[in-house]
N, C-alpha and C positions, 0 to 999 in steps of 0.2 A: 392358154394354153396349149389347146386344142388346134393350134392355128400351127406351135411348131410341133406338134406329135407328126400330123398331114405331109408335112416338109419333107419331115425326117425321115417317115415311112417311104412316101413317094420317090425322097432320095435312097435309100435301102434299098429300093425292086431296082433302081436301074445302076445304080454301081456294082453290082455283082460281074456285070459285064465287061466293066471297064479296071476292076482292081487287080486281073494278074495281068493285065498288059503293062499297067502300071510298074508291077513286080517286075515282071519279066526284063522292060527300064533297067530299072536298081542292079538287076544280075548280069545286064547284059553283057560289061567287062568280064567274066569268069570264065574261064575255056572249062572244056568238057576236062573230065580227070581232076579238076583243082580240089588243093586241101584245104578247108574251110574251120577255122579256127577259131573258140571266143569264151571268154571265161565272167562269171560274175558271182561276185561275194554274195556268203549264205547270209545275209542280214532279216532271214524270216522272211516273209512275206511282201512280195514286190510290189511295189508301186507303180504309178500311172506311169511315172520318169523312167523305174528300168524297162516297166514293159514294153512302151514303145522305145527307148531307145538301145533295147538290147531283144527281150525274147520276141519283139513278134516281129522284128526284123529277121531272126533266127528260123523262126516258122516260113513268112515269104520268102528267103533263099532255101530253104527247103521245098516247099512248093512251088519253087519257078527254077529248079536245078537241069544245070548243063549236065549231059548224060557221066556216069561215073565218076559226079563229084562225090566226096568224102567229108561229112560233118560231123567236127568232135567238139562238142560242148560241155565246157569243165565246170565244176561246181568249187571256187576259189577258195579251200576253208585254209591252205595252209600259208595265204596272206589277211585272212582274217585276224591272224593271231598277233598280227604285227601290232595291232592295240590291243589294250589290254582286254578282256574276254573270258567272262566265267565258262568255265566246262559245261552246266548246264545248259547253259543259255544257246553256246555254238549246238547243242547236240540238236536241242530243238530247231534254233534257226537253220542247219541242214538240213531235216528234215520239211518245214515248212516252204525251201525258196525250189524244193526237188518238187512237189505238188504242189507250189504255184506253176512252173514251168510246164507240167503235165497239162495243169487245168489249163494255162495257157494255149495250149492245142500244139504244141512241139509232138511230132511223132517219133517216140524213140524207138520203134523200128527202120527211121529213115536216118538214124542221126547214133552217135556214142556220147553217150551220157553218162558221166561220171564223177567222183569225186575226188579232189586234187590230190589229198593223202595216201589215198589207196595207192597211188602210181608212184613207189621209191626213186626212178628212176629222171624223176621232174628234178630231185634236192643235187640227184648225181650230177644233174647235165648246170645244174647252177653251181656248184660249186668249179668247175672244168670253167665256165665260160664270165665267175667271180675271179678268177686270175687272170680274165686278158681284158679287165675292165677300170678304168682308170677313174682314182677318189674325181679329179676332176669332172670327170662326165657324170656321176652320183652326184655330186653336188650340183648341178644346173639342173638336174628335174626337181618340180614344182614342188608333188604333192609331198614329200618326205615334209617339204616345210609346212604345209599345210595342215597336216594330219598330227605333226608335235607341235603345232600350234607358234610355230616361225614366224616371222617377217618375211613376204618373199622374199630382201634385199638380203637371210642370212646366209651363211658361210659354213659348212663343219667344218669350218681350217678356223673358225673364232669358237674357242675354250670352251665359255660356258653354252654354245649351240650344241659342242660334239659332246659336254655333259649332259644334256639335256632330248639326247636324242639316242634310241634304240639302231643298234647296226640292223636289224630284219627289217626296220623303215628304212633306215637310206638304201639296204641293201636289193629292198624287194622289188625293181624295175629288173636286175640281174637276173632275179625268181622269175618274171613273167617273159623275161624275155625266154629263157629256158625254156618253161611250159607252151610257147610257139613253136620254137625250134625244136623240139623233141617230137613232135609229128612231123617235122618238113612240111610246117603249113606254109602253103604258098599265096592266104587271104585271110585278109583278120578283121571281122564286122567290129568299129570302134567309134566310138562318139565322138566331138572334136578336145575334152578334155585327155583322151588317151591319146592323139596322133603325136604328141613327144615321147611317150613310151616306146611308142613303135617303131620311130624314127633310131630310136637308140637301139632295140631290138637289130634293125636293120642295119647299126654300126657294127654291133656285137658281131652277129652273123657274116662281116666283111671282113673282121679282125680275125675271126678265128680262118676262113679260107684262107688269108690272107697268110697267117704266123703260119701253116699246116699246109701251104701249098696245094688246096683240093677246091672243088667245089660243091662241098658236100651238102652244105646250108644255101636252098634257094634266101631270096630278100625277100620275106612276104610284104605283099601289098596292099595297102587301104581300103577298106570296103568302109568308105563313112556311112553312119545313119541316114539314111534317107530323113527322117524326124531330128528338127532342131531341138535345142536343149529344152526339157520340160520344167519351167520354174514352180517356184514355191507361188500355190494360189493365194499366200500373205502376204509376201512379201517378193515380188517379182524382179526384185536385184538379185537374187543368191535362187541357186537351182533347188525343185523340188529331192527332199529330203527325210526320211526315217525318224533320222534325232531333231528335226529341228519342235522346240520345245511347244511350239503351237500347233493341238491337233487337227486344226481346219487348213493347217497348209499342205496336209500331202493327203491324196485319195489312195486306198487299196484295191488292186484285182477283187478284194474279198469286202469291199463294202458292200451295204446292202442300197436299196433304191433309195430309200429316207435318207439315211445318211452321205450319200453320194450330193441328193441339192441338198443337204442344209450346209455342208461345207460349198459347194458349189456360190449357196447364195450370199455365203459373207466374205466370197474373193472379192479382194480388192479388184478397184474399174478406176474410173475418171470422172472429171470437172466436164467432160466435153461432151457437146451432144451431138447427135445428128447419126450419117451413115457410120458403120460400122467398118474403122480400117486397122491396117497393120503397118503397125510407127513405132518398132521398138522402142525407139527414143523417148517420143510424147509420152505415148498412149503404151508401157508397159503389161499391163494387168491385161487391159484387153487385148495388146498383140497375144500375150503367151493363153489366153483361151481361144484365139482364130488359131494360134500352131496349134493347141490339142485335138482340134476338130478337124483343123488339116489333116492328121498325122492318120485323124481314126477316119477320114475320108479317104486313105491313101493319093494325096492331091496336094498339088502346093498351097500356101499359104495365100497369094494371089488370086489362084482361082477360090478360095474357100473364103475369102474377102467377096470377090464378087458375087459366088453363092447367098451370103448374108445379105445383101441388099434388103431383103425382106424386113429385115429384124430394125425396128425403131426406135431401139432403148436397151438398157443394161441389164434389164430384168428378163428381156426377149432374149437377150443372146444369152444370159445363165441359163434359163431352160432348154434352152437348144442345147447347148452342153453336158449339159444335166441326160436331157434323152441321150444323146450321142453314147456316155460314158453306161448309163442304163443295159441299155441295149448292148454293147458292147460285153459290157461285164456279167450281167445274169447267168447266162450259162455256166460261165470260167466260174464262178462265186459257187455254185450250186458243187461241180465236181471237184474243188476247192474243199469243201466242207466231205467230201465220200474221201478224198486218199487221205486226207490228217487221220481218217479211221482204218485204214489200212497200211499201217506201217509197213508190215511184211511185203508186201508189194512195191514199196517203195524202196527198200532195200531191195531185192529181187533186180527192180529195173539199174541201177546201181551197181551192182554185182555182175549184172550182163555187161556195162558199158564198162565196167573196171578189166573185165579177161580180155575187150575186144581193145581198149587204152594199152593195157600190158602187153599184147603182143605187135602194136608197132612202134608202144617205145620201147620196149625189151633190141628190139632189132636191130634200132637207131642207137640206143646206147652200147651196144656192145660194137659196131661198125664206129662211134667215136672216138670210144678208146682204143680203139685199134687207132687209129688215124692220128692219135696224142702219144702211143707207144704203150699203153694199159695191155694188151697181150701178152 
């Protein structure tokens, strides 16, 4: 174990000089004065997949910002109620996700951080855009099918499927488009699983501009998250999820070192001996661990597989992964615990963000209403 710790420590010292360069490369295509927008659903404490897939990317984009860029990050609590949710659970989750975001290192002074439901202009614009969106477009979306437990081949035009699908779940991609377009966002950091929804957003924006003969809405560009999808530690055929019935499948930013080591120790690997390789098809469990380490190192999976050449077996690989996770999350866990005890501070941050968000949203929705003829 001492060998692993020394390897990680030596790497940690030299990675400081290269991490910012890697981040700049990720943000190289974002010009000055861009508007970057992204959201995360309030599912409570954020797990490793949330952290690497969204929050850490937000932080890195902030740190490597081009001149005059605006960063708008929302808690998608309106989207959260498209599936059944108890009020007390939603309140708790809204508080915890903001605490997690701040603990992860997002600087609230460099961005707008707010709760979606506190800005009513989101739903105003959503209705206007819904009137321009066809049922066929919504039917082709995949996430409403998975969230309503329908087969991927299901169609909303099937009476049985129609009866089992809530309108909010079917239409939430339009609300998602409204979220983005309300701020005239130019860039949206997303993972691969959201790319389809961003394409719909671009289509809706184009339809609005064509219908009303205007160029009001820019067509937002995709900023794909550098990290690959983080998979379940226990079943690497599916992504890491808080809803996984196996408690060892998911690592939280707030997990203590002992818990992290226990979960990683129980992670699925394979029977292949020898050098560590990145081979998702034949070695999904090992490849998932390589991917996690790569994301924490701000490097590619190929570079990380080469870096791990000193690793002799699966146990040592798990030791390395545990050390990286413990070092990454230790300060964040302590800050999260402090933030949870200061609810008023969390509310203060969100209130400040809401004021800034509404300044932009109210101005833009007024322009939209004028274009549509509501003035």
